[in-house]
MDAnalysis code that builds the backbone (N, CA, C; Angstrom):
import MDAnalysis as mda
import numpy as np

u = mda.Universe.empty(582, n_residues=194, atom_resindex=np.repeat(np.arange(194), 3), trajectory=True)
u.add_TopologyAttr("name", ["N", "CA", "C"] * 194)
u.add_TopologyAttr("resid", np.arange(1, 195))
u.add_TopologyAttr("resname", ["UNK", "UNK", "UNK", "UNK", "UNK", "UNK", "UNK", "UNK", "UNK", "UNK", "UNK", "UNK", "UNK", "UNK", "UNK", "UNK", "UNK", "UNK", "UNK", "UNK", "UNK", "UNK", "UNK", "UNK", "UNK", "UNK", "UNK", "UNK", "UNK", "UNK", "UNK", "UNK", "UNK", "UNK", "UNK", "UNK", "UNK", "UNK", "UNK", "UNK", "UNK", "UNK", "UNK", "UNK", "UNK", "UNK", "UNK", "UNK", "UNK", "UNK", "UNK", "UNK", "UNK", "UNK", "UNK", "UNK", "UNK", "UNK", "UNK", "UNK", "UNK", "UNK", "UNK", "UNK", "UNK", "UNK", "UNK", "UNK", "UNK", "UNK", "UNK", "UNK", "UNK", "UNK", "UNK", "UNK", "UNK", "UNK", "UNK", "UNK", "UNK", "UNK", "UNK", "UNK", "UNK", "UNK", "UNK", "UNK", "UNK", "UNK", "UNK", "UNK", "UNK", "UNK", "UNK", "UNK", "UNK", "UNK", "UNK", "UNK", "UNK", "UNK", "UNK", "UNK", "UNK", "UNK", "UNK", "UNK", "UNK", "UNK", "UNK", "UNK", "UNK", "UNK", "UNK", "UNK", "UNK", "UNK", "UNK", "UNK", "UNK", "UNK", "UNK", "UNK", "UNK", "UNK", "UNK", "UNK", "UNK", "UNK", "UNK", "UNK", "UNK", "UNK", "UNK", "UNK", "UNK", "UNK", "UNK", "UNK", "UNK", "UNK", "UNK", "UNK", "UNK", "UNK", "UNK", "UNK", "UNK", "UNK", "UNK", "UNK", "UNK", "UNK", "UNK", "UNK", "UNK", "UNK", "UNK", "UNK", "UNK", "UNK", "UNK", "UNK", "UNK", "UNK", "UNK", "UNK", "UNK", "UNK", "UNK", "UNK", "UNK", "UNK", "UNK", "UNK", "UNK", "UNK", "UNK", "UNK", "UNK", "UNK", "UNK", "UNK", "UNK", "UNK", "UNK", "UNK", "UNK", "UNK", "UNK", "UNK", "UNK", "UNK"])
u.atoms.positions = np.array([
    [31.119, -6.435, -8.146],
    [30.606, -5.021, -8.334],
    [29.717, -5.629, -9.750],
    [28.426, -5.115, -9.863],
    [27.656, -5.253, -11.171],
    [27.577, -4.322, -11.912],
    [27.248, -4.693, -13.088],
    [27.128, -3.506, -14.342],
    [25.949, -3.035, -14.440],
    [25.741, -1.973, -14.664],
    [24.259, -1.453, -15.065],
    [24.473, -0.770, -16.425],
    [23.526, -1.208, -17.159],
    [23.263, -0.514, -18.579],
    [22.570, 0.705, -18.797],
    [23.164, 1.676, -18.865],
    [22.353, 2.960, -18.902],
    [22.091, 3.669, -20.559],
    [20.783, 3.658, -20.745],
    [20.404, 3.856, -22.169],
    [20.091, 5.337, -22.459],
    [20.221, 6.009, -23.677],
    [19.703, 6.826, -23.998],
    [18.716, 6.840, -24.970],
    [18.002, 8.020, -25.167],
    [16.992, 8.324, -26.393],
    [17.824, 8.234, -27.822],
    [19.140, 8.904, -27.672],
    [19.699, 8.922, -29.077],
    [20.852, 7.838, -29.117],
    [21.206, 7.677, -30.373],
    [22.341, 6.585, -30.814],
    [23.425, 7.283, -30.294],
    [24.239, 6.491, -29.351],
    [25.556, 6.708, -29.360],
    [25.636, 6.907, -27.648],
    [24.331, 7.178, -26.978],
    [24.192, 7.694, -25.642],
    [24.422, 6.378, -24.848],
    [23.818, 5.167, -25.070],
    [23.908, 4.290, -24.138],
    [25.281, 3.610, -24.100],
    [25.501, 3.142, -22.851],
    [26.594, 2.919, -22.619],
    [26.707, 1.718, -21.243],
    [27.591, 0.809, -21.181],
    [27.729, 0.123, -20.071],
    [28.760, 0.782, -18.907],
    [28.145, 0.822, -17.868],
    [28.954, 1.461, -16.646],
    [29.238, 0.667, -15.560],
    [30.309, 0.453, -15.006],
    [30.568, -0.261, -13.431],
    [30.068, 0.610, -12.547],
    [29.216, -0.023, -11.901],
    [28.731, 0.692, -10.744],
    [28.396, -0.273, -9.494],
    [28.475, 0.438, -8.264],
    [27.913, -0.662, -7.207],
    [26.475, -0.553, -6.668],
    [26.056, -1.372, -7.320],
    [24.294, -1.449, -7.287],
    [23.859, -2.639, -6.029],
    [24.497, -2.777, -5.027],
    [24.565, -3.409, -4.009],
    [22.944, -2.948, -3.350],
    [22.989, -1.696, -3.275],
    [21.884, -1.211, -2.583],
    [20.787, -0.841, -3.553],
    [20.647, -1.219, -4.724],
    [19.996, -0.745, -5.752],
    [18.752, -1.948, -6.104],
    [17.639, -1.723, -5.734],
    [16.762, -3.004, -5.607],
    [15.811, -2.836, -7.186],
    [15.873, -1.623, -7.748],
    [15.320, -1.768, -9.062],
    [16.219, -0.752, -9.936],
    [16.033, -1.723, -10.992],
    [17.209, -0.799, -12.019],
    [16.506, 0.157, -12.682],
    [17.350, 1.074, -13.632],
    [16.719, 1.898, -14.221],
    [15.982, 1.495, -15.404],
    [16.580, 0.120, -16.014],
    [15.636, -0.353, -17.029],
    [14.335, -0.662, -16.464],
    [14.188, -1.204, -15.326],
    [12.921, -1.559, -14.926],
    [11.925, -0.249, -14.844],
    [12.496, 0.682, -14.051],
    [11.668, 1.959, -14.258],
    [11.420, 2.429, -15.279],
    [12.000, 2.461, -16.244],
    [11.489, 2.755, -17.418],
    [10.603, 1.837, -18.216],
    [10.597, 0.784, -17.908],
    [9.512, -0.465, -18.548],
    [8.220, 0.169, -17.619],
    [8.173, 0.378, -16.031],
    [7.019, 0.401, -15.475],
    [6.552, 1.958, -16.145],
    [7.493, 2.791, -16.356],
    [6.960, 3.874, -16.846],
    [6.139, 3.766, -18.268],
    [6.658, 3.150, -19.028],
    [5.993, 2.794, -20.386],
    [4.806, 2.135, -20.148],
    [4.550, 1.425, -19.209],
    [3.067, 0.762, -18.724],
    [2.215, 1.936, -18.352],
    [2.783, 2.842, -17.492],
    [2.008, 3.913, -16.814],
    [1.474, 4.928, -17.889],
    [2.539, 5.330, -18.905],
    [2.157, 6.177, -19.872],
    [1.048, 5.284, -21.151],
    [1.119, 4.278, -21.011],
    [0.304, 3.582, -22.164],
    [-0.959, 3.545, -21.591],
    [-1.419, 3.530, -20.154],
    [-2.465, 3.580, -19.693],
    [-3.442, 4.868, -19.836],
    [-2.659, 6.023, -20.154],
    [-3.299, 7.248, -20.509],
    [-3.590, 8.140, -19.245],
    [-3.198, 7.613, -18.037],
    [-3.560, 8.334, -17.029],
    [-3.153, 9.554, -16.725],
    [-2.163, 10.105, -17.511],
    [-1.436, 11.554, -17.103],
    [-2.143, 12.568, -18.311],
    [-2.949, 11.969, -19.507],
    [-3.265, 12.715, -20.484],
    [-4.410, 13.588, -20.016],
    [-4.297, 15.046, -20.529],
    [-5.056, 15.770, -20.058],
    [-5.414, 16.498, -18.678],
    [-4.422, 16.026, -17.981],
    [-4.474, 16.799, -16.263],
    [-4.081, 18.300, -16.892],
    [-4.703, 19.152, -16.266],
    [-4.429, 20.508, -16.086],
    [-3.183, 20.841, -15.189],
    [-2.492, 21.766, -15.572],
    [-1.564, 22.281, -14.553],
    [-1.906, 23.779, -13.973],
    [-1.877, 24.055, -12.825],
    [-1.653, 23.398, -11.784],
    [-2.737, 22.274, -11.717],
    [-2.622, 21.122, -10.940],
    [-3.629, 20.343, -10.841],
    [-4.532, 20.879, -9.762],
    [-5.132, 19.769, -8.900],
    [-6.378, 20.244, -7.930],
    [-5.518, 21.173, -6.940],
    [-6.396, 22.407, -6.664],
    [-6.025, 23.148, -5.493],
    [-6.976, 22.759, -4.133],
    [-7.652, 21.837, -4.655],
    [-8.772, 21.745, -3.467],
    [-8.427, 20.602, -2.407],
    [-7.176, 19.859, -2.614],
    [-6.739, 18.992, -1.632],
    [-5.162, 19.022, -1.871],
    [-4.782, 19.462, -0.541],
    [-3.218, 19.425, -0.351],
    [-2.905, 18.306, 0.675],
    [-1.837, 17.586, 0.606],
    [-1.412, 16.904, 1.456],
    [0.170, 16.895, 1.688],
    [0.362, 16.929, 3.073],
    [1.599, 17.112, 3.505],
    [1.935, 15.381, 4.129],
    [2.914, 15.139, 3.737],
    [3.520, 13.607, 4.014],
    [4.783, 13.319, 4.219],
    [5.168, 12.326, 4.945],
    [6.602, 11.773, 5.220],
    [7.167, 11.347, 3.699],
    [8.586, 11.372, 3.729],
    [9.293, 10.650, 2.851],
    [9.263, 9.332, 2.876],
    [8.961, 8.693, 4.150],
    [9.186, 7.359, 4.179],
    [8.664, 6.526, 2.950],
    [9.001, 5.666, 2.508],
    [8.705, 4.731, 1.272],
    [7.670, 3.979, 1.651],
    [7.367, 3.687, 2.855],
    [6.216, 2.747, 3.320],
    [4.930, 3.735, 3.405],
    [5.038, 4.963, 3.081],
    [3.792, 5.761, 3.625],
    [3.678, 6.807, 2.194],
    [3.618, 6.320, 1.162],
    [3.209, 7.125, -0.069],
    [1.744, 7.835, 0.014],
    [1.716, 9.133, 0.352],
    [0.171, 9.683, 0.579],
    [-0.549, 9.270, -0.627],
    [-0.193, 9.138, -1.747],
    [-1.259, 8.831, -2.880],
    [-1.806, 7.473, -2.688],
    [-0.878, 6.477, -2.232],
    [-1.359, 5.203, -2.253],
    [-2.188, 4.955, -0.960],
    [-1.715, 5.575, 0.164],
    [-2.184, 5.444, 1.537],
    [-3.529, 5.908, 1.485],
    [-3.747, 6.987, 0.954],
    [-5.120, 7.761, 0.923],
    [-6.041, 7.326, -0.256],
    [-5.670, 6.577, -1.152],
    [-6.296, 6.078, -2.307],
    [-6.612, 7.082, -3.501],
    [-5.544, 8.071, -3.534],
    [-5.686, 9.258, -4.270],
    [-5.294, 8.822, -5.888],
    [-6.122, 9.484, -6.832],
    [-5.761, 9.225, -8.174],
    [-4.840, 10.184, -8.620],
    [-4.184, 10.225, -9.828],
    [-3.349, 11.300, -10.323],
    [-3.933, 12.540, -10.705],
    [-3.558, 13.790, -10.104],
    [-4.309, 14.952, -10.062],
    [-5.127, 15.260, -9.390],
    [-5.374, 14.343, -8.250],
    [-6.484, 14.667, -7.003],
    [-6.038, 15.524, -6.138],
    [-4.923, 15.559, -5.826],
    [-4.273, 16.462, -4.977],
    [-2.987, 16.957, -5.167],
    [-2.384, 17.846, -4.640],
    [-1.000, 18.542, -4.360],
    [-0.531, 17.773, -3.225],
    [0.623, 17.048, -3.430],
    [1.166, 16.243, -2.188],
    [2.580, 16.621, -2.474],
    [3.071, 17.161, -1.078],
    [4.364, 17.590, -0.664],
    [4.772, 16.557, 0.259],
    [6.002, 16.119, 0.190],
    [6.542, 15.188, 1.343],
    [7.800, 15.681, 1.897],
    [8.087, 15.425, 3.029],
    [9.411, 15.875, 3.571],
    [9.775, 14.838, 4.523],
    [10.712, 15.041, 5.589],
    [11.098, 14.332, 6.561],
    [10.038, 14.475, 7.670],
    [9.237, 13.293, 8.052],
    [8.363, 13.503, 9.028],
    [6.801, 13.988, 8.723],
    [6.976, 14.597, 7.356],
    [5.465, 15.118, 6.995],
    [5.373, 16.331, 7.753],
    [6.111, 17.043, 8.208],
    [6.288, 18.232, 9.087],
    [5.928, 19.482, 8.549],
    [5.358, 20.278, 9.372],
    [4.884, 21.682, 8.684],
    [6.002, 22.562, 9.156],
    [7.021, 22.922, 8.414],
    [8.111, 23.581, 8.809],
    [8.076, 24.913, 7.980],
    [9.064, 25.653, 8.468],
    [9.168, 27.243, 7.739],
    [9.304, 26.938, 6.215],
    [10.075, 25.979, 5.601],
    [10.397, 25.491, 4.364],
    [9.024, 25.042, 3.858],
    [8.551, 24.294, 4.357],
    [7.129, 23.746, 3.772],
    [6.169, 24.927, 3.523],
    [6.023, 25.914, 4.537],
    [5.048, 27.113, 4.360],
    [5.622, 27.823, 3.205],
    [6.828, 27.874, 3.034],
    [7.258, 28.908, 1.945],
    [7.095, 27.963, 0.559],
    [7.212, 26.682, 0.624],
    [7.023, 26.130, -0.618],
    [5.282, 26.223, -1.064],
    [4.587, 26.023, 0.034],
    [3.029, 26.172, -0.286],
    [2.796, 27.525, -0.668],
    [3.306, 28.724, 0.038],
    [3.162, 30.031, -0.734],
    [3.679, 30.185, -2.052],
    [4.776, 29.570, -2.339],
    [4.951, 29.651, -3.966],
    [4.096, 28.928, -4.727],
    [4.117, 28.061, -4.246],
    [2.864, 26.987, -5.277],
    [1.581, 27.717, -5.367],
    [1.073, 28.426, -4.328],
    [0.178, 29.246, -4.344],
    [-0.062, 30.310, -5.487],
    [1.056, 30.759, -5.958],
    [1.244, 31.542, -6.920],
    [0.942, 30.898, -8.395],
    [0.756, 29.854, -8.352],
    [0.364, 28.994, -9.460],
    [-1.019, 28.895, -9.861],
    [-1.862, 28.930, -8.765],
    [-3.112, 28.952, -8.781],
    [-3.858, 29.870, -8.213],
    [-4.826, 29.851, -7.364],
    [-5.680, 30.976, -7.016],
    [-4.788, 31.676, -5.710],
    [-5.227, 32.826, -5.366],
    [-4.348, 33.305, -4.090],
    [-5.026, 32.817, -2.662],
    [-6.403, 32.655, -3.023],
    [-7.048, 32.252, -1.802],
    [-7.445, 30.919, -2.098],
    [-7.306, 29.911, -1.221],
    [-7.847, 28.301, -1.561],
    [-9.362, 28.418, -1.981],
    [-9.730, 27.715, -2.998],
    [-11.355, 27.426, -3.279],
    [-12.014, 27.222, -2.480],
    [-13.474, 27.326, -2.300],
    [-14.423, 27.027, -1.264],
    [-13.970, 25.400, -1.133],
    [-14.216, 24.853, -0.046],
    [-13.794, 23.638, 0.173],
    [-12.498, 22.928, 0.386],
    [-11.523, 23.957, 0.085],
    [-9.938, 23.499, -0.141],
    [-9.787, 22.760, 1.328],
    [-8.978, 21.630, 1.282],
    [-8.477, 21.123, 2.426],
    [-7.259, 20.735, 2.269],
    [-6.542, 21.055, 3.662],
    [-4.992, 20.313, 3.756],
    [-5.012, 19.106, 4.650],
    [-4.421, 18.008, 4.362],
    [-4.202, 16.996, 4.993],
    [-2.677, 16.936, 5.612],
    [-2.539, 16.787, 6.853],
    [-1.078, 16.865, 7.264],
    [-1.297, 15.218, 7.783],
    [-0.322, 14.355, 7.074],
    [-0.306, 12.875, 7.260],
    [1.044, 12.343, 8.163],
    [1.002, 12.184, 9.220],
    [2.012, 11.685, 9.716],
    [1.740, 10.051, 10.119],
    [2.793, 9.517, 10.383],
    [2.691, 7.833, 10.758],
    [3.420, 7.457, 11.826],
    [2.966, 5.991, 12.319],
    [3.681, 5.361, 13.343],
    [5.112, 5.095, 12.709],
    [6.062, 4.765, 13.633],
    [7.539, 4.081, 13.416],
    [8.248, 5.141, 12.460],
    [7.885, 6.312, 12.489],
    [8.634, 7.439, 11.620],
    [10.097, 7.524, 12.032],
    [11.030, 7.645, 11.003],
    [12.431, 7.738, 11.371],
    [12.627, 9.034, 11.869],
    [11.953, 10.201, 12.169],
    [12.261, 11.330, 12.380],
    [12.550, 11.024, 14.129],
    [11.809, 10.249, 14.579],
    [12.235, 9.826, 16.048],
    [13.887, 9.626, 16.306],
    [14.228, 8.977, 15.504],
    [15.915, 8.745, 15.662],
    [16.609, 10.019, 15.418],
    [15.973, 10.972, 14.752],
    [16.685, 12.190, 14.345],
    [17.108, 12.917, 15.803],
    [16.094, 12.533, 16.956],
    [16.350, 13.110, 18.134],
    [17.748, 13.012, 18.820],
    [18.539, 12.108, 18.076],
    [19.827, 12.082, 18.642],
    [20.573, 13.082, 17.997],
    [20.205, 13.922, 16.947],
    [20.993, 14.823, 16.533],
    [20.216, 16.111, 16.357],
    [20.047, 16.775, 17.752],
    [19.465, 17.760, 18.055],
    [19.907, 19.330, 17.406],
    [21.019, 19.516, 16.970],
    [21.350, 20.381, 16.333],
    [20.672, 20.515, 14.815],
    [20.739, 19.507, 14.182],
    [20.276, 19.087, 12.828],
    [18.741, 19.166, 12.721],
    [18.229, 18.601, 13.978],
    [16.805, 18.680, 13.811],
    [16.134, 20.002, 14.087],
    [17.051, 20.921, 15.066],
    [16.548, 22.181, 15.344],
    [16.874, 22.948, 13.977],
    [17.760, 23.058, 13.296],
    [17.994, 23.595, 11.874],
    [17.071, 23.278, 10.865],
    [16.565, 22.070, 10.999],
    [15.403, 21.599, 10.026],
    [14.109, 22.409, 10.568],
    [13.731, 22.547, 11.687],
    [12.551, 23.215, 12.215],
    [12.736, 24.702, 12.019],
    [14.174, 25.203, 12.152],
    [14.350, 26.428, 12.125],
    [14.142, 27.191, 13.384],
    [14.356, 26.513, 14.484],
    [13.963, 26.788, 15.834],
    [15.454, 26.477, 16.559],
    [15.396, 27.196, 17.932],
    [16.494, 26.886, 18.870],
    [16.131, 25.412, 19.352],
    [17.415, 24.876, 19.655],
    [17.482, 23.702, 20.291],
    [16.315, 23.346, 21.448],
    [16.376, 24.521, 22.345],
    [15.722, 24.611, 23.529],
    [14.341, 24.225, 23.169],
    [13.689, 24.397, 21.812],
    [12.439, 24.381, 21.533],
    [11.948, 23.269, 21.111],
    [12.600, 22.248, 20.716],
    [12.557, 21.095, 19.960],
    [11.469, 20.022, 20.793],
    [11.472, 20.449, 22.055],
    [10.503, 19.346, 22.757],
    [8.934, 19.614, 22.320],
    [8.796, 20.788, 21.929],
    [7.555, 21.566, 21.452],
    [7.109, 20.929, 20.060],
    [8.025, 20.075, 19.474],
    [7.611, 19.698, 18.099],
    [7.269, 18.262, 18.313],
    [7.337, 17.537, 19.441],
    [7.006, 16.256, 19.745],
    [7.435, 15.410, 18.572],
    [8.627, 15.298, 18.162],
    [9.088, 14.285, 17.374],
    [8.966, 12.911, 17.860],
    [8.805, 12.511, 18.874],
    [8.671, 11.123, 19.476],
    [7.150, 10.503, 19.529],
    [6.192, 11.277, 18.992],
    [4.835, 11.053, 19.219],
    [4.278, 11.522, 17.789],
    [3.722, 10.778, 17.266],
    [2.941, 11.259, 15.884],
    [1.832, 11.646, 15.985],
    [1.136, 11.434, 16.949],
    [-0.286, 11.964, 17.323],
    [-0.277, 13.197, 18.039],
    [0.775, 13.396, 18.739],
    [1.161, 14.884, 19.471],
    [1.517, 15.677, 18.250],
    [2.654, 15.212, 17.290],
    [2.927, 15.923, 16.426],
    [2.252, 16.604, 15.210],
    [1.339, 15.617, 14.841],
    [0.357, 16.078, 14.016],
    [-0.575, 17.423, 14.652],
    [-0.806, 17.110, 15.834],
    [-1.568, 18.342, 16.401],
    [-0.870, 19.461, 16.478],
    [0.502, 19.375, 16.705],
    [1.386, 20.780, 16.608],
    [1.399, 21.328, 15.185],
    [1.498, 20.430, 14.349],
    [1.570, 20.675, 12.892],
    [0.135, 21.341, 12.274],
    [-0.704, 20.741, 12.740],
    [-2.209, 21.433, 12.231],
    [-2.509, 22.551, 12.860],
    [-1.807, 22.950, 14.148],
    [-2.022, 24.199, 14.950],
    [-1.273, 25.419, 14.017],
    [-0.121, 24.829, 13.626],
    [0.848, 25.716, 12.752],
    [0.270, 26.304, 11.485],
    [-0.344, 25.344, 10.749],
    [-0.808, 25.136, 9.636],
    [-2.237, 25.920, 9.629],
    [-2.941, 25.889, 10.658],
    [-4.237, 26.860, 11.002],
    [-3.814, 28.327, 11.312],
    [-2.918, 28.276, 11.865],
    [-2.421, 29.824, 12.163],
    [-1.799, 30.674, 10.853],
    [-1.206, 29.596, 9.991],
    [-0.362, 30.476, 9.030],
    [-0.723, 30.333, 7.776],
    [-1.626, 29.509, 7.330],
    [-2.171, 29.426, 5.836],
    [-3.356, 30.248, 5.792],
    [-3.740, 30.320, 4.313],
    [-4.964, 31.357, 4.421],
    [-6.197, 30.800, 5.089],
    [-6.982, 31.689, 5.507],
    [-8.093, 31.712, 6.169],
    [-9.142, 30.902, 5.100],
    [-9.886, 30.109, 5.760],
    [-10.925, 29.050, 5.009],
    [-10.519, 27.869, 4.372],
    [-9.218, 27.676, 4.669],
    [-8.716, 26.339, 4.276],
    [-9.016, 25.391, 5.646],
    [-9.432, 24.207, 5.304],
    [-9.740, 23.351, 6.031],
    [-8.400, 22.556, 6.384],
    [-8.073, 22.458, 7.678],
    [-6.863, 21.826, 7.822],
    [-7.092, 20.407, 8.726],
    [-6.856, 19.207, 8.412],
    [-6.932, 18.179, 9.126],
    [-5.849, 17.455, 9.480],
    [-5.592, 16.617, 10.449],
    [-4.479, 15.811, 11.080],
    [-4.645, 14.271, 10.932],
    [-3.926, 13.658, 10.293],
    [-4.312, 12.053, 10.058],
    [-2.773, 11.524, 10.558],
    [-2.877, 10.117, 11.447],
    [-1.766, 9.440, 11.864],
    [-2.165, 8.151, 10.920],
    [-1.180, 7.495, 10.120],
    [-1.070, 6.379, 9.227],
    [-0.243, 5.209, 10.557],
    [-0.953, 4.158, 10.145],
    [-0.225, 3.126, 11.322],
    [0.405, 2.132, 10.314],
    [1.607, 2.100, 10.445],
    [2.376, 1.339, 9.467],
    [2.051, -0.161, 9.613],
    [1.589, -0.576, 10.577],
    [1.489, -2.054, 10.734],
    [0.245, -2.512, 10.241],
    [-1.136, -1.479, 10.405],
    [-2.430, -2.214, 9.958],
    [-2.631, -1.587, 8.919],
    [-2.122, -0.320, 8.203],
    [-2.379, 0.341, 6.777],
    [-3.580, 1.172, 7.120],
    [-3.763, 1.480, 8.378],
    [-5.084, 2.175, 8.351],
    [-4.677, 3.835, 9.054],
    [-5.609, 4.665, 8.760],
    [-5.323, 6.096, 9.239],
    [-6.275, 6.579, 10.206],
    [-6.001, 7.243, 11.206],
    [-6.913, 7.704, 12.166],
    [-6.765, 9.187, 12.110],
    [-8.179, 9.539, 12.085],
    [-8.515, 11.224, 12.200],
    [-7.935, 11.454, 13.636],
    [-7.030, 12.459, 13.660],
    [-6.523, 12.811, 15.061],
    [-6.976, 14.234, 15.346],
    [-7.019, 15.258, 14.170],
    [-7.549, 16.306, 14.487],
    [-8.399, 16.474, 13.140],
    [-9.928, 16.712, 13.582],
    [-11.046, 16.733, 12.466],
    [-10.662, 17.820, 11.273],
    [-11.193, 18.110, 10.303],
    [-10.877, 19.160, 9.450],
    [-12.016, 20.365, 9.822],
    [-11.249, 21.446, 10.184],
    [-11.830, 22.752, 10.591],
    [-10.607, 23.745, 9.847],
    [-11.439, 25.090, 10.077],
    [-10.594, 26.152, 9.765],
    [-9.868, 27.008, 10.872],
    [-10.492, 26.381, 12.001],
    [-9.755, 27.067, 13.350],
    [-9.148, 26.291, 14.230],
])
């Protein structure tokens, strides 16, 4: 068992704690050091809140597929939401609606939502758990085939269709699939409002 030193900003907060870190690849100290380098760059200085309402991205939580890196986004260029599979679920739609309260009610002219799925997505393995997967999508188990969890190209088309039917008119919606082997994205559904 390894020890991890957890430090705090106030005197007396730091302490050594025994913890199983066998699965921990980056220490808290390393994360704090990385953050210090980030903060020193000034990249976050002066960014407004809410940040850009022009570009919205829905992507997967898979650590190989960080939408900011995959799409070459700078801090503040997009509002990025991540979930299992990068799927447009009822919870995703509720979150976008709530976020909309922070900005304009209608998307600004030229607003664009990108739905980013990827190859080799772990959601495929969740097909072995249909009850939980149906609960995630908030649908009956009998309707799971319509979510195309085994095919990212079909799944992104499904989600673009949901977004276009549900989100405010005038929002451009496109569907992309990222190939985890090549690092390239493919436009599966070009950006349109319909």
